[in-house]
C-alpha positions as CSV (number, residue, x, y, z in Angstrom):
1,X,-9.0,-15.7,-0.9
2,X,-8.0,-12.2,-1.6
3,X,-8.5,-9.6,1.5
4,X,-10.0,-6.4,0.3
5,X,-7.5,-3.5,0.6
6,X,-9.5,-1.3,2.4
7,X,-10.6,-4.3,5.3
8,X,-6.2,-4.4,5.2
9,X,-6.0,-1.2,6.0
10,X,-8.3,-0.8,8.8
11,X,-5.9,-3.8,10.0
12,X,-2.8,-2.2,9.6
13,X,-4.3,1.2,11.4
14,X,-5.4,-0.9,14.1
15,X,-2.2,-2.5,14.8
16,X,0.4,0.3,14.1
17,X,-2.2,2.3,16.4
18,X,-2.3,-0.3,19.4
19,X,1.9,-0.8,18.6
20,X,1.9,2.9,19.1
21,X,0.2,3.3,22.1
22,X,2.1,0.3,23.8
23,X,5.3,1.6,23.1
24,X,8.2,0.0,21.4
25,X,9.4,-1.2,25.2
26,X,5.8,-3.3,25.4
27,X,6.7,-4.0,21.9
28,X,9.3,-5.5,22.1
29,X,9.3,-7.3,25.4
30,X,6.0,-8.6,27.5
31,X,6.7,-5.7,30.5
32,X,3.8,-2.9,31.3
33,X,4.6,0.0,29.3
34,X,6.1,2.2,31.4
35,X,4.1,5.0,30.1
36,X,1.6,6.1,27.2
37,X,3.7,5.9,24.3
38,X,3.3,10.3,24.1
39,X,6.5,10.7,22.4
40,X,5.7,8.1,19.7
41,X,2.3,8.5,19.0
42,X,3.4,12.7,18.1
43,X,6.6,11.1,16.1
44,X,4.3,9.1,13.8
45,X,1.3,11.6,13.8
46,X,2.1,13.3,10.5
47,X,2.0,10.0,8.8
48,X,-0.6,8.7,10.0
49,X,-2.8,11.3,9.5
50,X,-1.4,11.1,5.5
51,X,-2.4,7.5,5.7
52,X,-6.2,8.3,7.2
53,X,-6.3,11.2,4.5
54,X,-5.3,9.1,1.7
55,X,-7.5,6.7,2.0
56,X,-10.9,9.0,2.9
57,X,-9.9,10.4,-0.2
58,X,-10.0,6.6,-1.4
59,X,-13.3,5.7,-0.1
60,X,-15.3,8.9,-1.2
61,X,-14.0,8.6,-5.0
62,X,-16.8,8.3,-7.5
63,X,-17.6,5.2,-9.2
64,X,-14.1,5.4,-11.1
65,X,-12.2,4.8,-7.7
66,X,-10.9,1.6,-6.8
67,X,-12.2,0.6,-3.1
68,X,-14.9,3.9,-3.4
69,X,-18.3,2.8,-1.7
70,X,-20.1,4.7,-4.8
71,X,-17.9,1.9,-7.1
72,X,-19.0,-0.5,-5.0
73,X,-22.7,0.6,-4.8
74,X,-22.6,0.7,-8.7
75,X,-21.4,-3.3,-8.6
76,X,-24.0,-3.9,-6.4
77,X,-26.8,-2.4,-8.6
78,X,-25.1,-4.0,-11.3
79,X,-26.1,-7.1,-9.6
80,X,-29.3,-6.6,-8.9
81,X,-30.1,-5.6,-12.6
82,X,-28.4,-8.6,-13.5
83,X,-30.4,-10.9,-11.0
84,X,-27.1,-12.7,-9.3
85,X,-28.6,-12.4,-5.1
86,X,-25.8,-14.2,-4.1
87,X,-23.5,-12.0,-5.0
88,X,-25.4,-9.3,-4.1
89,X,-26.1,-9.4,-1.1
90,X,-21.7,-10.7,-0.8
91,X,-21.0,-7.5,-2.3
92,X,-24.2,-5.7,0.3
93,X,-22.3,-7.3,2.7
94,X,-18.7,-6.5,2.0
95,X,-19.9,-2.0,1.6
96,X,-22.3,-2.3,4.9
97,X,-18.3,-2.7,6.0
98,X,-16.9,-0.2,3.5
99,X,-19.9,2.4,5.2
100,X,-18.4,1.8,8.5
101,X,-14.7,2.0,7.8
102,X,-16.1,5.3,6.6
103,X,-16.6,6.3,9.1
104,X,-14.3,4.6,11.9
105,X,-11.6,6.9,10.2
106,X,-13.8,10.2,10.1
107,X,-14.0,9.4,14.3
108,X,-9.7,8.8,13.6
109,X,-9.4,12.0,11.8
110,X,-11.1,14.3,14.7
111,X,-9.8,12.2,16.9
112,X,-5.5,13.1,15.4
113,X,-6.5,16.4,15.7
114,X,-6.8,16.9,19.2
115,X,-3.9,14.7,20.1
116,X,-2.1,16.8,16.5
117,X,-2.9,19.7,19.6
118,X,-1.5,18.5,22.6
119,X,1.4,17.3,20.8
120,X,1.5,21.2,19.7
121,X,1.8,21.9,23.2
122,X,3.3,19.1,25.0
123,X,6.1,18.3,22.5
124,X,9.1,18.9,25.3
125,X,6.3,17.1,27.8
126,X,6.2,14.4,25.4
127,X,10.1,13.9,24.9
128,X,10.5,12.6,28.2
């Protein structure tokens, strides 16, 4: 079974966010976190923003871009024209997930802007 790159990327982002929020101490052991992981979140912020931007660029691409919403829409239209109802339903379900991913990543991007502002103001406090 082939995993869609977009779905896999969303899973990786969710896992990375959970690990960053938990902090390195909780990821290594089963103890309760002692902090909120602000230092690690601020440290990883540029790479996290880069990954989200890259994914959004791909998703917003035209029909020639692998992984774009437009490309999947074109495939759905092609399946409909060919009369492949089962394929059309399968691709439509994937399209629904992909469109949801766009809104999720847009929300995360907006959230990261406020996190970046906080990190800029509180960088010395986050290092404690």
